Phi, psi and omega in degrees: 000127180260159180228145182205179181222137181290134186247000179250162183307318178200139179233145178279144172252114183263156179291331180227165177286061186200123182289356175266357178277183182291134171283115183275321180191197177216167175225138182271163175310139176083359181288123175288136181225152169264127182265110186271332180203139181241125170243178185299315185258324185235153173230142175272126184235158173239131178277175181294338176271011178073009175286139185237158177177176180257129175235172178296129180301324181292347181272004183243132172260110181284133180226159177297151185302319182298317178293318180298315181294320178295316180296317182297326184275346184290146176301139183244139166277156178237136175294123181257345174280160177299317179214137173243127179263123179262130185244007178285190182219061176289164183301143171067019177235142178263150186233153000289154182241132184250142171242137186256161179314135177089349178300132182258131189230143167270124186248135172238159181238137179211124178052044175079002179246153179252143181227148167253146184207160174256153188297333181284348184083003181289337180226128172205120185213151179285152178210148177281116185297338180289347178271005185238152170265138183293159180305140179287144173257020178059032176255105184265011185297333181267359181275129178231162176300325179294323177293323179296315180294320179299319178293314180301324183293341176296340184258011176304131180091351175296135183301148172284134177218119178300124181086000186282144182230010188223172176296355170285341180163132179241148159259178190298311182283334176294320176297313180299313181297319182292316183292311180291325180297330178298330177267015178068026173259102188274114179248155175299164184286321188259150180298329180296334177265327178298332182290353177268353184275154174071206181223157186289143173224155181282149182295329181278003178232034185290141173250157172305135179094350175293150179262134181249134185240142179224170177302113178069020185211152177220146178222166178250125180295136174276350190100139183071229187254002179260156178209155179245139182199161170273108191251116179300321182293331177270343180076015185192174170283127187213163172259126177234176190221153170268000185270113182299342181278351183266147180294338179261023178298132177250091181300321182297314180286331175301317182280331184269355181307132181255302180193172178231154181228146178240130177273150177279106182265000000 
């Protein structure tokens, strides 16, 4: 079993070792992965949430297990901006280099400057610490549904992308996983698994941050009758409504609504 870390801003995970197959998901820079199979162009990897897929072999930096395990366990900063442009020139990287929202980084400090780096030394570059959220101490006492909705609303208008997990493009469950993950609430990748999280709540008592489920789809309640989601039919992240009097009323989702779940924050 091999171990590695993603070295590009974002890499696609395909269903097959073929870029013409279905995009199952994506992985951000710095993501630790287990490499299950290596081919010349593609490798099958498993993420820490056990999600699997094929990515470009060149997008993985293979490291010894001890280094990989140490890196995975280290406290991580998270990119809080939609995109951070890196302008340094570490070895083996082309510039400008972008890091996307939610990217988790190990940060070191030297002579008053902050750097992100990979354990193999293949990547080391300066970064503005103000563009990052400090490592979580797993204290969720300050997380509220309103904060979750406020964060999700930053991505209004981001294009819909099947398998997308970043501000370059989200799918419905990718948006949910990214938004909750920023607050260290780790959810499964797919809506079929996310629907098992939390506890059931009635539709007429929805709070901001509740999850709404439909056949093959998930949305985040805005509170009341509005919700935010990455909507394929709209082609973007949008706010829609269950209220027939509103111009953004979604009759189809109103009728297809299955149930809602609330996470323990």
